[in-house]
C-alpha positions as CSV (number, residue, x, y, z in Angstrom):
1,M,0.1,0.2,0.1
2,T,1.2,3.7,-0.6
3,Q,1.5,6.1,1.4
4,E,-1.0,8.3,0.1
5,A,-3.5,5.7,0.0
6,L,-2.8,4.7,4.2
7,A,-3.3,8.4,3.7
8,Q,-6.4,8.5,2.4
9,L,-8.4,5.5,4.8
10,A,-6.2,7.1,8.0
11,G,-8.1,10.1,7.1
12,C,-4.6,11.7,7.5
13,T,-2.7,13.6,5.0
14,K,0.7,11.9,3.4
15,N,3.3,13.4,5.1
16,H,2.4,12.6,8.4
17,V,2.3,8.8,7.5
18,Q,5.5,9.9,6.3
19,V,6.9,11.7,9.9
20,I,5.5,8.5,12.0
21,E,7.7,6.6,9.4
22,A,10.1,7.9,10.0
23,A,10.0,8.0,13.9
24,G,9.6,4.2,13.7
25,R,12.9,3.7,12.1
26,A,16.5,3.5,13.8
27,A,18.9,6.1,12.7
28,P,22.4,4.3,12.2
29,G,24.1,3.1,16.0
30,R,20.9,3.7,18.7
31,V,18.6,1.0,19.4
32,D,15.7,3.1,20.6
33,M,13.0,3.5,17.7
34,G,14.0,7.0,17.3
35,R,12.5,10.1,17.8
36,Q,9.1,10.6,19.5
37,I,5.9,12.3,17.9
38,N,2.4,13.1,19.3
39,L,0.7,10.6,18.0
40,R,-3.5,11.8,17.9
41,M,-5.4,8.0,19.1
42,D,-7.8,8.4,16.2
43,T,-5.0,8.5,13.8
44,L,-3.8,5.3,15.2
45,F,-6.5,4.1,15.2
46,G,-7.4,4.5,11.8
47,I,-3.6,3.5,9.8
48,A,-4.5,0.6,12.0
49,E,-7.8,0.3,10.4
50,A,-6.6,1.2,7.0
51,L,-3.8,-2.4,8.0
52,D,-6.6,-5.1,9.4
53,V,-4.8,-5.0,12.6
54,H,-5.0,-3.7,15.8
55,P,-3.6,-0.6,17.1
56,W,-1.5,-2.6,20.1
57,D,0.4,-3.9,17.3
58,L,2.0,-0.7,16.0
59,I,2.9,-0.3,18.8
60,K,4.1,-2.8,21.3
61,E,7.5,-2.7,19.9
62,A,8.3,1.2,21.3
63,A,6.2,0.3,24.3
64,T,7.2,-2.4,25.1
65,G,11.1,-2.7,23.6
66,A,10.6,-6.8,22.5
């Protein structure tokens, strides 16, 4: 799925999808999940619905470090 299609289904902008993806990637040499962002619950749930996954599946790695 393209970023544009995901954004349309999730009810946000393509730029927002890009920012979320970039924040989830660890920078070379870093062990954390990259920078923090403020993600609204409706955006999280919209993306999860568009991807047909549970919202927790999208955030559990950042939340648990697993």
